C-alpha positions as CSV (number, residue, x, y, z in Angstrom):
1,M,140.2,-19.8,289.4
2,S,140.0,-21.3,285.9
3,D,142.1,-20.1,283.0
4,N,139.0,-19.3,280.9
5,W,138.2,-15.7,281.7
6,D,137.1,-13.2,279.2
7,F,135.2,-9.9,278.8
8,Y,132.3,-8.4,276.8
9,F,130.7,-5.0,276.5
10,C,127.1,-4.3,277.4
11,R,124.9,-1.7,279.1
12,V,124.2,-1.7,282.8
13,D,121.5,0.8,284.1
14,D,121.7,2.3,280.6
15,K,125.4,3.0,280.9
16,P,128.2,1.4,278.9
17,A,129.7,-1.4,280.8
18,S,132.4,-4.1,280.5
19,I,131.9,-7.4,282.3
20,F,134.9,-9.7,282.9
21,L,134.1,-13.2,284.2
22,D,135.1,-16.8,284.8
23,L,133.3,-18.6,281.9
24,D,134.2,-22.1,283.1
25,I,132.5,-21.9,286.5
26,E,129.1,-22.0,284.7
27,Q,129.7,-25.7,284.4
28,Q,130.0,-26.1,288.2
29,A,127.5,-23.5,289.4
30,P,125.6,-23.2,291.6
31,I,128.0,-24.5,294.2
32,S,126.0,-25.4,297.3
33,D,128.9,-24.6,299.7
34,L,129.2,-21.1,298.3
35,A,125.6,-19.8,298.7
36,H,126.3,-16.1,299.5
37,M,126.9,-13.5,296.8
38,S,129.4,-11.0,298.2
39,Y,130.8,-8.0,296.5
40,V,133.3,-5.1,296.8
41,R,132.3,-1.9,295.0
42,L,135.2,0.3,294.3
43,R,135.0,4.0,293.2
44,M,137.7,4.6,290.6
45,N,139.8,7.7,291.1
46,A,140.5,8.5,287.4
47,P,137.8,7.0,285.2
48,R,137.5,7.8,281.6
49,P,134.7,10.2,280.5
50,D,132.7,7.1,279.4
51,G,132.9,5.6,282.8
52,F,135.5,2.9,282.0
53,S,138.9,2.5,283.6
54,S,141.7,4.7,282.3
55,Q,145.2,3.6,281.3
56,E,146.8,5.7,284.1
57,E,144.8,3.9,286.8
58,S,145.0,0.4,285.3
59,E,148.1,-0.7,287.4
60,A,146.4,0.3,290.7
61,L,143.1,-1.4,289.8
62,N,144.8,-4.6,288.7
63,A,146.8,-4.7,291.9
64,I,143.6,-4.3,294.0
65,E,141.9,-7.0,292.0
66,D,144.9,-9.4,292.6
67,V,144.9,-8.7,296.3
68,L,141.1,-9.2,296.7
69,S,140.9,-12.3,294.5
70,A,143.8,-14.0,296.2
71,G,143.3,-12.9,299.7
72,L,139.6,-13.5,299.9
73,A,139.8,-17.0,298.3
74,A,142.9,-18.1,300.2
75,D,141.1,-20.4,302.7
76,G,138.8,-22.0,300.1
77,S,135.6,-20.4,301.4
78,T,135.3,-17.8,298.7
79,R,135.4,-17.9,294.9
80,Y,136.0,-14.8,292.7
81,V,133.7,-15.0,289.7
82,G,133.7,-11.7,287.9
83,R,133.6,-7.9,287.8
84,N,131.7,-5.1,286.2
85,T,133.2,-1.8,285.2
86,S,130.7,1.0,284.5
87,D,129.9,4.6,285.4
88,G,133.2,5.2,287.3
89,W,132.8,2.1,289.5
90,R,134.4,-1.3,289.5
91,D,132.4,-4.0,291.2
92,F,134.0,-7.3,292.1
93,Y,131.7,-10.3,292.6
94,F,132.4,-13.4,294.8
95,Y,130.5,-16.4,296.1
96,A,131.3,-17.2,299.7
97,A,130.3,-19.8,302.3
98,G,129.0,-17.2,304.6
99,A,128.7,-13.4,305.1
100,G,129.5,-12.9,308.8
101,D,132.9,-11.4,308.6
102,W,132.9,-10.3,304.9
103,Q,133.3,-6.5,305.6
104,A,136.1,-7.1,308.0
105,R,138.0,-9.4,305.6
106,V,137.7,-6.9,302.8
107,S,138.7,-3.9,305.0
108,R,141.9,-5.7,306.0
109,L,142.9,-6.3,302.4
110,M,142.0,-2.7,301.4
111,A,143.9,-1.1,304.2
112,P,146.9,-0.3,302.0
113,Y,144.7,1.5,299.5
114,Q,143.4,4.4,301.7
115,D,142.9,6.7,298.7
116,Y,140.1,4.4,297.3
117,K,136.5,4.6,298.5
118,F,134.7,1.2,298.5
119,E,131.5,-0.4,299.6
120,T,130.9,-4.1,300.5
121,G,127.8,-6.3,300.9
122,S,126.6,-9.8,300.9
123,R,123.3,-11.6,300.5
124,P,122.1,-15.2,300.1
125,D,122.1,-16.4,296.5
126,P,122.1,-20.2,296.5
127,E,120.9,-20.3,292.9
128,W,123.8,-18.0,291.8
129,K,121.3,-15.6,290.1
130,T,123.9,-12.8,290.1
131,Y,126.2,-14.9,288.0
132,F,123.6,-16.4,285.7
133,E,121.4,-13.4,285.3
134,F,123.8,-10.5,285.4
135,L,127.4,-11.5,284.8
136,R,127.0,-14.4,282.3
137,P,126.9,-13.2,278.7
138,T,123.9,-13.7,276.5
139,P,124.3,-16.2,273.6
140,V,125.0,-13.3,271.2
141,D,127.6,-11.8,273.5
142,R,129.2,-15.2,273.8
143,Q,129.4,-15.3,270.0
144,R,131.1,-11.9,270.1
145,I,133.6,-13.3,272.5
146,E,134.3,-16.3,270.3
147,N,134.7,-14.0,267.3
148,R,137.3,-11.9,269.1
149,R,139.2,-15.0,270.2
150,V,139.4,-16.3,266.6
151,C,140.7,-12.9,265.4
152,F,143.3,-12.8,268.2
153,N,144.4,-16.3,267.3
154,L,144.9,-15.2,263.6
155,K,146.9,-12.2,264.8
156,K,149.0,-14.4,266.9
157,H,150.0,-16.3,263.8
158,G,151.0,-13.1,262.0
159,D,147.7,-12.1,260.3
160,A,147.2,-8.4,260.1
161,L,143.4,-8.9,259.6
162,A,143.5,-6.5,256.7
163,Q,143.2,-8.8,253.7
164,A,140.0,-10.1,252.2
165,R,139.8,-13.9,252.0
166,E,137.2,-16.7,252.0
167,I,135.6,-17.2,255.4
168,D,133.8,-20.5,256.1
169,H,130.7,-20.7,258.4
170,C,129.1,-23.8,259.8
171,A,125.5,-24.3,261.1
172,Y,123.4,-27.3,262.3
173,F,119.7,-27.9,262.0
174,S,117.3,-30.6,263.2
175,T,115.3,-30.6,259.9
176,E,116.3,-30.6,256.3
177,Q,113.7,-27.9,255.5
178,A,115.3,-25.5,258.1
179,R,118.7,-26.0,256.5
180,S,117.4,-25.4,253.0
181,T,115.7,-22.2,254.2
182,F,118.9,-21.1,255.9
183,V,120.9,-21.6,252.7
184,A,118.4,-19.7,250.6
185,R,118.2,-16.7,252.9
186,A,121.9,-16.6,253.5
187,A,122.4,-16.5,249.7
188,E,120.5,-13.3,249.7
189,L,123.2,-11.9,252.0
190,G,126.0,-13.1,249.6
191,Y,126.9,-16.3,251.4
192,Q,127.6,-19.3,249.0
193,L,126.9,-22.9,249.8
194,K,130.0,-24.9,250.3
195,Q,128.7,-28.3,251.3
196,V,125.9,-30.1,253.2
197,V,126.4,-33.2,255.4
198,D,123.8,-35.4,257.1
199,L,124.9,-36.8,260.5
200,D,123.5,-39.3,262.9
201,E,122.7,-36.8,265.6
202,P,118.9,-36.0,266.0
203,D,119.3,-32.3,267.1
204,R,122.3,-31.6,264.8
205,R,121.6,-33.9,261.9
206,Y,121.7,-31.5,259.1
207,R,125.0,-29.7,258.8
208,V,125.7,-26.9,256.3
209,E,128.9,-25.0,255.4
210,L,128.8,-21.6,253.7
211,S,131.5,-19.2,252.6
212,R,131.9,-15.6,251.7
213,V,134.9,-13.3,250.9
214,D,135.3,-10.8,253.7
215,I,138.0,-9.1,255.9
216,P,137.9,-10.7,259.4
217,S,138.9,-7.6,261.3
218,L,138.0,-7.0,264.9
219,E,135.8,-4.1,263.7
220,S,133.9,-6.1,261.1
221,I,133.7,-9.7,262.2
222,D,130.5,-9.3,264.3
223,G,128.7,-7.8,261.3
224,I,129.8,-10.8,259.2
225,T,128.8,-13.5,261.6
226,L,125.9,-12.3,263.7
227,P,123.4,-12.2,260.7
228,L,124.1,-15.9,260.2
229,Y,123.9,-16.5,264.0
230,S,120.5,-14.8,264.2
231,L,119.2,-16.5,261.1
232,A,120.2,-20.0,262.3
233,H,118.6,-19.2,265.7
234,E,115.4,-18.0,264.0
235,L,115.1,-21.3,262.2
236,G,115.8,-23.4,265.3
237,G,119.3,-24.2,264.3
238,D,122.8,-23.6,265.8
239,Y,125.5,-21.4,264.3
240,D,128.7,-23.2,265.0
241,G,131.3,-20.6,264.2
242,W,133.7,-19.6,261.5
243,G,137.2,-20.2,260.3
244,T,139.5,-19.0,257.6
245,T,143.1,-19.1,256.4
246,V,146.0,-17.1,258.0
247,E,147.1,-14.4,255.6
248,R,150.5,-13.0,256.5
249,A,151.7,-9.7,255.1
250,T,154.4,-10.0,252.4
């Protein structure tokens, strides 16, 4: 497995859901030798009222996940790619070389966990549609993931994420007109122009940097960045993220 795993919240069958997945495998998929999508569907014993996993059950669920991901992938014929937690269930998704003995392999690994009910299944999926169309985050969800990562990095350096400061935002456009429109409409939202740069890249030739004073808290950062993300996308551009200074408590 790669080291680039992360989660995001969404809705599955109109229920709140949390999807945790290998983000790096997108660069390799579909893997022709692993053409079967196989799953283990586990009924949680003590889910929260909203259908997510509870703190009291987290240790047991993590142990099961470790056993399944390591045991099923041990011979190289299976790759663990992600899980979905929703409505009192935790579904583990794998891609395997074949499906013939899938249920038997899972049952052997689940033998120590007799108090858990589970289901298994497998089907051909050479195009990895389950990964790309279900597990993989949308571009907006991916931006939410990146927002959270920057916030956690700030916290790691001692930032309480409670102090207002200038936050810089960057975007790229293929035309100067699109960039100018972006700057004007962002100004209506309180974002100030910091600088523009013309580059020798056809699709990302017109770069712009904006700034606004905000508090980059986990609760507010999506509301700060996503309007710019949507505006850039509407104009055919690419919002390239944000950055700010570390503000340590004194």
